[in-house]
C-alpha positions, 0 to 999 in steps of 0.5 A: 465112488467118485468119478475119478476113482471109477475112471481109474478102475475103468481105465477111462478119464474122469471128464468122460465119466462126467460127460456120461453122467450129465448126458453130454456124451452117450456111452457104447454098449461096451462102456455100459458094460464096463462101468456096469462091471466095475460098479458090480451091477446085477445082471438084471439091472445091466439089461436095464441099463443097456435099454436106457442107453439104447441097446438091446438087453444081452443077458437072457432070463430063462426058467429053471426048468427050461431045457437049457438050464439042465446043467444048472438043475444038475448042479443044484441036485448034486449040491441038495443031495450031497448036503443030506441029512441036513436041510438045504433049499434054493431060493430066487431073488425074492426068496421064493423057494426054487428047490429043496432037499428032503431034510428041508421038509422039517421046515413045512411040518405043521405049516397051514396050507396057505403058506405052502401055496406057490410060490412058497416064500422062505422068509415068510416060513421062517418068520410067520408065527404059524410056521417056523417063527412059532418054533424059534426059541431065539426069535428076537435075534433071528427075526432081527437079523432076517428083517435087516438082511431083507431091508438091506436087499430091498434098498440095494436092489430097488426091488418093491417085492422085497420092500413089501415082504419086509413090511409084511414080515415086520408086522407079524406079532407073536403073543407072549414074546418080547421081540425087544429082548435079544441075547447079547453075544458073548466072548465065545459066540461067532454065529447067531444059530437058529434054536428050533423046538422039535418036539422034546428037542432043541435043534441048533443050526447055523446057515451059509449061502452060496451063489453061482460064480460066473453066471451070465443068465439073469435067473442063474445069477439071482439064485441062492443056495442056503445050507443048514448046519448043525451047531452041536453034536446033539443036533447033528445026531437028530438028523442023522438018526431021526426018530 
């Protein structure tokens, strides 16, 4: 975005934007917040911008278990329970598990105890060869998608934890699996499903991710709810009538 474009969106002159960028002018707190809003800066980074400009941060960062977060926990519980019998999880900014419904227990079955130590990382569970990575029948496609998503998040956020997680997951090896062989989307394909071997069945699912619409708390702004949906009737029936 050019200085002119940003100035038009923010309702200030491009000259003033230039002065702020070069340090010839000091922004007010309101200007910092206005520009951050126009640029879509995450709340965590808005606090950093405020501190850099000499102001106190204004967005709190509370623990999910804090008393003030009761309404958030209540909303999450309703969403997770309402998605039964299909899996749903809540993750934080670095994909650590915050909450899950009972159906999500399928992702933990047979997983070594060391991978289930707090904090449990959903990305790690998804690709580790001793977890879901060893059960995905279309591992090459899912791995490529998740690693791309993680790399983009790391680049946009500048969060070193995400970069480290990406490098760890990218280094996983899967004996006998050719990671360079990926299914090319056909004319009828609209989504990349998760095809999971579950005993003598194959579960096929796709996912959606939701966030809170108007958060003013850093923690809430970074929460994401990932819901898993059956891609076919066989998978839906397997969840409705587990053996």
